[in-house]
C-alpha positions as CSV (number, residue, x, y, z in Angstrom):
1,L,116.3,125.6,110.0
2,K,113.7,128.1,111.1
3,L,114.0,131.7,110.1
4,A,112.0,134.3,112.0
5,T,110.8,137.1,109.7
6,N,110.6,139.7,112.4
7,T,112.2,140.4,115.8
8,P,108.9,140.3,117.8
9,M,108.3,136.8,116.5
10,Y,111.8,135.7,117.2
11,E,111.6,137.0,120.7
12,R,108.3,135.2,121.3
13,M,109.6,131.9,119.8
14,S,113.3,132.2,120.5
15,E,113.4,128.7,121.9
16,D,112.4,127.3,118.6
17,M,113.7,129.8,116.0
18,D,117.2,129.4,114.7
19,I,117.8,132.8,113.1
20,N,116.3,136.3,113.5
21,C,115.9,137.8,110.0
22,G,114.1,140.7,111.6
23,E,117.5,142.3,112.3
24,I,117.5,143.4,108.6
25,V,114.3,145.4,109.1
26,D,115.5,146.6,112.5
27,G,118.7,148.0,110.8
28,T,121.1,146.1,113.0
29,C,122.4,143.9,110.2
30,T,122.5,143.9,106.4
31,V,121.0,141.4,104.0
32,Q,124.5,140.3,103.1
33,Q,125.4,139.7,106.8
34,K,122.3,137.8,107.4
35,G,122.8,135.8,104.2
36,E,126.3,134.9,105.5
37,E,124.9,133.8,108.9
38,I,122.2,131.6,107.2
39,F,124.9,130.1,104.9
40,R,127.2,129.3,107.8
41,R,124.3,127.8,109.8
42,W,123.4,125.6,106.8
43,L,127.0,124.4,106.7
44,S,126.9,123.5,110.4
45,L,123.7,121.6,110.0
46,A,125.2,119.8,107.0
47,S,128.1,118.9,109.3
48,N,125.7,117.1,111.7
49,E,124.9,120.0,114.1
50,K,121.3,120.0,115.2
51,S,118.7,122.8,114.7
52,L,116.8,124.0,117.7
53,S,113.7,121.8,116.7
54,E,116.0,118.8,116.5
55,E,117.5,119.5,119.9
56,L,114.0,119.6,121.3
57,D,113.3,116.3,119.5
58,V,110.3,117.8,117.6
59,G,111.9,118.3,114.2
60,N,110.3,115.2,112.6
61,H,106.8,116.2,113.8
62,E,106.6,119.8,112.7
63,F,106.6,119.6,108.9
64,L,105.0,116.8,106.9
65,P,104.4,117.7,103.2
66,W,102.9,114.2,102.6
67,F,101.3,111.5,104.6
68,V,103.5,108.5,105.4
69,G,101.8,105.2,104.7
70,A,98.5,104.5,103.0
71,V,96.2,107.4,102.2
72,M,92.4,106.9,102.1
């Protein structure tokens, strides 16, 4: 689940960003409303809905906190 921290970033990367948190700064939504949106999106992902990265089939290649396999 990708959260854009500002609206210009969200607009540039909307095909790969799931939620625009910049709406809080823009004043078009409250922290509570955005928190509810994020929570509901997490629930939908937990129910097997795909994130935008997963729909594009790049989700497994974007974040790798450790190397898989032998490390030299």
